[in-house]
C-alpha positions in Angstrom: 3.1 4.4 -24.7 3.5 1.4 -27.1 0.8 -1.1 -27.7 1.9 -4.4 -26.1 0.0 -7.5 -25.0 -1.1 -7.4 -21.3 -2.4 -10.2 -19.2 -6.1 -9.3 -19.8 -5.5 -8.9 -23.6 -3.7 -12.2 -23.9 -6.3 -14.1 -22.0 -9.0 -12.4 -24.0 -7.3 -13.4 -27.3 -7.0 -17.0 -26.0 -10.7 -17.1 -25.0 -11.8 -15.5 -28.3 -9.7 -18.0 -30.3 -11.1 -20.9 -28.2 -14.7 -19.7 -28.8 -14.2 -19.4 -32.5 -12.7 -22.9 -32.7 -15.5 -24.4 -30.5 -18.0 -23.9 -33.3 -16.8 -27.1 -35.0 -16.0 -29.1 -31.9 -18.2 -31.8 -30.3 -19.3 -30.4 -26.9 -18.9 -33.8 -25.4 -15.2 -33.4 -25.7 -15.4 -30.9 -22.8 -13.7 -32.4 -19.7 -14.2 -31.1 -16.2 -12.4 -31.9 -13.0 -12.3 -30.1 -9.7 -11.7 -30.2 -6.0 -13.5 -28.9 -2.9 -11.9 -28.8 0.5 -13.6 -27.9 3.8 -11.3 -27.6 6.9 -11.5 -27.1 10.6 -8.4 -25.4 12.0 -7.1 -23.9 15.2 -3.9 -22.8 16.9 -2.8 -19.6 15.2 -3.6 -16.2 16.8 -1.3 -13.8 14.8 -3.2 -11.5 12.4 -2.8 -12.8 8.9 -1.3 -10.6 6.2 -4.6 -11.2 4.3 -6.2 -9.0 7.0 -3.3 -6.5 6.8 -1.4 -8.2 9.6 2.1 -9.6 9.7 1.4 -13.3 10.2 2.7 -15.8 7.6 -0.4 -18.1 7.6 -3.6 -17.7 5.8 -6.0 -17.9 8.8 -5.8 -16.0 12.1 -9.0 -17.4 13.7 -10.1 -20.9 14.7 -13.1 -22.3 12.9 -14.5 -24.2 9.9 -13.9 -22.7 6.5 -14.0 -23.4 2.8 -10.3 -23.9 2.1 -10.3 -24.7 -1.6 -12.8 -24.7 -4.4 -11.4 -25.1 -7.9 -12.9 -26.2 -11.3 -10.7 -27.1 -14.2 -12.2 -27.2 -17.7 -10.4 -28.7 -20.7 -11.7 -28.6 -24.2 -10.2 -30.7 -27.0 -10.1 -28.6 -30.2 -8.8 -31.2 -32.6 -5.8 -33.3 -33.0 -3.3 -30.6 -32.1 -5.1 -27.9 -30.1 -6.8 -27.8 -26.7 -7.9 -25.1 -24.3 -7.8 -25.2 -20.5 -9.0 -22.9 -17.7 -9.1 -23.2 -13.9 -11.7 -21.2 -12.0 -11.3 -20.7 -8.2 -13.6 -19.5 -5.4 -12.4 -18.2 -2.1 -14.1 -16.8 1.0 -11.1 -14.7 2.0 -8.9 -12.2 0.2 -9.7 -9.3 -2.0 -11.3 -11.2 -5.0 -13.6 -14.1 -4.2 -14.2 -15.6 -7.7 -11.9 -15.7 -10.7 -9.4 -17.8 -12.6 -5.9 -18.8 -11.8 -5.0 -20.2 -15.3 -6.5 -19.9 -18.8 -4.6 -20.9 -21.9 -4.6 -22.5 -25.3 -2.3 -25.4 -26.0 -0.7 -26.7 -29.2 0.8 -30.2 -29.2 0.7 -31.9 -32.7 1.0 -35.6 -33.1 4.4 -36.6 -34.4 6.4 -39.9 -35.0 9.7 -37.9 -34.5 11.7 -38.6 -31.4 12.1 -34.8 -31.0 8.8 -32.9 -30.9 7.4 -29.4 -30.3 4.6 -27.9 -28.3 3.4 -24.5 -27.2 0.8 -22.7 -25.0 -0.4 -19.1 -24.8 -2.5 -17.3 -22.2 -2.2 -17.1 -18.4 -0.5 -20.0 -16.7 2.1 -21.3 -14.2 5.6 -22.3 -15.4 5.9 -26.0 -14.7 8.8 -25.5 -12.3 7.2 -27.3 -9.3 7.3 -31.0 -8.5 5.2 -30.2 -5.4 2.1 -28.5 -6.8 1.0 -31.1 -9.4 -2.7 -31.9 -8.5 -5.9 -30.4 -9.9 -6.0 -26.6 -9.4 -2.2 -26.4 -9.0 -2.6 -27.9 -5.5 -0.2 -30.3 -3.7 -1.1 -34.0 -3.4 1.3 -34.2 -0.5 0.3 -31.5 2.0 -2.5 -29.0 2.4 -0.1 -26.2 3.1 2.5 -25.9 0.3 6.1 -24.9 0.8 7.1 -21.2 1.1 8.6 -21.4 -2.4 5.3 -22.5 -4.0 3.2 -20.3 -1.8 5.1 -17.3 -3.2 4.7 -18.6 -6.8 1.0 -19.0 -6.2 0.8 -15.5 -4.8 3.0 -13.4 -7.1 4.0 -15.3 -10.2 2.0 -16.1 -13.3 2.8 -15.9 -17.0 0.6 -13.8 -19.3 2.3 -14.7 -22.6 3.5 -17.7 -24.7 5.8 -20.6 -24.1 7.4 -22.8 -26.7 9.0 -26.2 -25.9 11.0 -28.8 -27.7 10.9 -32.3 -26.0 11.7 -35.9 -26.5 9.8 -38.7 -24.8 12.0 -41.6 -23.8 9.7 -44.2 -25.4 10.2 -42.5 -28.8 13.9 -43.3 -28.5 13.6 -46.6 -26.6 15.2 -44.9 -23.7 14.3 -44.5 -20.0 15.2 -40.8 -20.2 12.9 -38.0 -21.3 13.8 -34.4 -21.7 12.3 -31.0 -22.4 13.7 -27.5 -23.1 11.3 -24.5 -23.0 11.3 -20.8 -23.1 8.6 -18.1 -22.7 8.0 -14.4 -23.2 5.4 -12.6 -21.1 3.9 -9.4 -19.9 2.0 -8.4 -16.8 4.2 -9.7 -13.9 6.0 -6.4 -13.1 5.3 -6.1 -9.3 6.6 -9.7 -8.6 8.7 -9.9 -5.4 7.3 -6.7 -3.9 5.2 -8.5 -1.3 8.0 -11.0 -0.8 10.4 -8.1 0.1 8.1 -6.1 2.4 6.3 -9.0 4.1 8.8 -11.9 3.7 7.9 -15.5 2.7 4.6 -17.0 3.8 3.1 -20.5 4.0 -0.5 -21.0 2.8 -2.5 -22.4 -0.1 -4.4 -19.3 -1.4 -3.4 -18.6 -5.0 -3.9 -15.1 -6.3 -6.6 -14.8 -9.0 -6.3 -12.8 -12.2 -7.0 -9.1 -11.2 -6.6 -10.1 -7.5 -5.1 -7.7 -5.0 -2.6 -9.0 -2.4 -2.6 -7.2 1.0 0.2 -6.8 3.5 0.6 -4.7 6.7 0.7 -0.9 6.3 4.5 -0.5 6.9 5.1 3.2 7.7 8.0 3.7 5.4 6.2 2.1 2.5 2.9 4.1 2.8 4.6 7.4 3.8 4.2 9.9 1.0 7.7 11.3 1.9 9.5 8.0 1.7 8.4 5.1 -0.7 4.8 6.3 -1.1 3.4 3.0 -2.2 0.1 1.3 -1.2 0.0 -1.5 1.3 -1.1 -3.9 -1.4 0.0 -5.1 -4.8 -1.8 -6.4 -7.9 0.9 -8.9 -8.9 -0.1 -9.4 -12.5 -0.1 -5.8 -13.6 1.8 -4.5 -16.6 3.7 -1.3 -15.7 6.7 -0.7 -18.0 5.5 -2.3 -21.3 8.7 -4.5 -21.4 8.4 -8.3 -21.9 10.0 -10.7 -19.4 11.2 -14.2 -20.2 12.1 -17.5 -18.6 14.0 -20.7 -19.7 13.4 -24.1 -18.3 14.8 -27.6 -18.6 13.3 -31.0 -17.6 15.1 -34.3 -17.3 13.1 -37.4 -16.1 13.9 -41.0 -15.9 11.1 -43.6 -16.0 10.5 -44.7 -12.5 13.3 -42.5 -11.3 14.2 -38.8 -10.7 12.4 -35.8 -12.2 14.7 -32.7 -12.4 13.4 -29.2 -13.3 15.6 -26.2 -13.6 14.3 -22.7 -14.4 15.8 -19.2 -14.9 13.2 -16.4 -14.7 13.7 -12.7 -15.5 10.8 -10.3 -15.7 13.1 -7.7 -17.3 11.3 -4.9 -15.5 12.3 -1.2 -15.5 12.7 -0.5 -11.8 12.0 3.2 -12.4 8.6 2.6 -14.0 5.6 3.7 -11.9 1.9 3.5 -12.6 -1.0 5.7 -11.5 -1.6 3.6 -8.4 2.0 4.2 -7.4 3.0 0.5 -8.0 6.6 0.2 -9.2 7.9 -2.4 -11.6 10.4 -4.6 -9.7 13.4 -5.9 -11.6 13.4 -9.6 -10.5 15.5 -12.6 -11.4 15.6 -16.0 -9.8 16.8 -19.6 -10.3 14.6 -22.5 -9.3 15.9 -26.1 -9.1 13.3 -28.8 -8.2 13.7 -32.6 -8.0 11.5 -35.5 -7.2 12.9 -39.0 -6.7 11.2 -42.3 -5.7 13.3 -43.9 -2.9 11.1 -47.0 -3.0 7.8 -47.8 -4.8 5.9 -46.2 -1.9 8.3 -43.5 -0.7 9.1 -40.3 -2.5 11.7 -37.6 -1.8 11.2 -34.0 -3.0 13.4 -31.0 -2.7 13.5 -27.5 -4.2 15.8 -24.5 -4.1 15.0 -20.9 -5.0 17.5 -18.1 -5.2 17.0 -14.7 -6.6 17.2 -10.9 -6.3 14.9 -7.9 -6.9 15.0 -4.1 -6.8 12.7 -1.1 -7.4 13.3 2.6 -7.9 16.8 4.0 -8.2 18.2 1.7 -5.6 15.3 2.7 -3.3 14.4 -0.9 -2.3 16.2 -4.1 -3.0 16.6 -7.6 -1.6 18.1 -11.0 -2.2 15.9 -13.9 -1.4 16.3 -17.7 -1.0 14.4 -20.7 0.2 14.7 -24.4 0.2 12.7 -27.4 1.3 13.2 -31.1 1.8 10.1 -33.4 1.9 9.5 -37.1 2.3 6.2 -38.7 1.5 5.2 -42.3 2.1 2.2 -44.3 1.2 0.7 -47.1 3.4 -2.3 -48.6 1.7 -4.8 -45.7 1.3 -2.8 -43.4 3.6 -0.2 -40.9 2.7 2.2 -39.6 5.4 4.3 -36.5 4.5 6.9 -34.6 6.5 8.6 -31.3 5.2 11.3 -29.1 6.5 12.1 -25.7 5.0 14.0 -22.5 5.4 13.4 -19.1 3.9 15.2 -15.8 3.9 15.1 -12.3 2.5 18.2 -10.1 2.8 17.9 -6.4 2.3 20.1 -4.9 -0.3 19.5 -1.2 -0.3 20.4 2.0 1.6 17.0 3.1 2.8 17.5 2.6 6.6 13.9 3.6 7.5 12.6 0.7 5.5 14.3 -2.4 7.0 13.3 -5.6 5.1 15.4 -8.4 6.4 13.3 -11.5 7.3 13.9 -15.2 7.7 12.3 -18.3 9.1 12.0 -22.1 9.2 9.0 -24.4 9.2 8.0 -28.0 9.7 4.8 -29.5 8.2 3.4 -33.0 9.0 0.5 -34.2 6.9 -1.7 -37.3 6.8 -4.2 -38.0 3.9 -6.4 -41.0 3.5 -8.5 -41.9 0.4 -11.9 -43.1 1.5 -13.2 -43.6 -2.1 -12.2 -42.5 -5.5 -13.7 -39.1 -4.8 -13.5 -38.6 -1.1 -10.5 -38.0 1.1 -9.9 -37.0 4.8 -6.7 -35.7 6.3 -5.0 -33.8 9.1 -2.0 -31.5 9.2 0.2 -29.8 11.7 2.3 -26.8 10.7 4.8 -25.0 12.9 7.1 -22.1 11.9 9.5 -19.6 13.6 10.1 -16.4 11.8 11.8 -13.0 12.1 10.5 -9.9 10.2 12.6 -6.8 10.8 10.0 -4.2 9.8 7.5 -5.4 12.5 9.4 -3.1 14.8 8.2 -0.1 12.8 4.6 -1.2 13.5 5.3 -1.5 17.3 5.4 -5.4 17.2 7.9 -8.0 18.2 10.2 -8.9 15.3 10.2 -12.6 16.2 7.2 -14.9 16.2 6.2 -18.5 16.3 3.1 -19.8 14.7 1.4 -23.2 14.8 -1.7 -24.5 13.1 -3.7 -27.7 13.4 -6.2 -28.6 10.7 -8.6 -31.4 9.7 -9.7 -31.5 6.1 -12.5 -33.1 4.2 -11.9 -33.2 0.4 -14.1 -34.1 -2.6 -12.4 -34.4 -5.9 -13.8 -35.4 -9.3 
């Protein structure tokens, strides 16, 4: 087996480099920001996938809970370098404390209209116009779209990204652009939970070294069929092959922001590790746009289309999802409505492991700023979904889920 960078190794290198550079840096340059959300929710009684069920939502019981707890630390390392890490704490899931991002950035000052920047470590591609707040949360709704729920669950980059960009002000233009590309390791199981469970809608992001549960589907766990566990560790390296993505941004000052990304983890679908986790060969296209309709009203939309497979044609699927969202500010209030559709279409010959699923969802959210730090809000989410493999668990394939929640947020 060749020696290649894994997620843990890359993050360790970043942290070691950061620690060595910090020796000559003023500690007062350390910046901290964070968010804490406590919510009261009710209305959903279908067992969550987090508890090995088949529900698409995060919670399956009414009550008060810690919804989000995130701390982002940023350290200036000089004129060109900086380091950033986001630490999260959750009361649910497999891992309760860890980090969702940790990376070193390089962005030198330059008078040129065309400039360069790079980052290395563990991070999200910047393909979302929805999840742009502290902790990779959404400033619009408390429950992100199915697209960005999946990205938060299964997709993270353990590698390096290089970008060439041109700010519009450097060219006396209203248009700014960026082209970027990355090479990474440690994202081999991506789309496995998406295939076997289908899309979900919730705000819990997988932590580094986290384990993502789903229902014990008979064909998946049967030693005579797929023989895989009813969980994945989404950031594992299995085949020692690097993946890559390419992205493009085009933004007009006061106008639309378009982001287009092509992702390919370049996985070997025959690779299998000691935990019987396969590498899934996964590619997708993401197109995201944000456009201000008025100074107070914003339109957002995103389209995701891709495919994945594992084994020698053992399991495969095409997947797609799209959302349309309108958000409007009235004084200190933000009102947001989002419609979305999501679908997974089986593309294999293993009849005992049916994996078709689809659904649509509506989310309505209200958020009000009380002070610079405090915010209250409420949200209603409703979805109808079909998951074919529920029948193998003795469950109805179709389900409807609704969830009401009230949220108190502190942000600094």
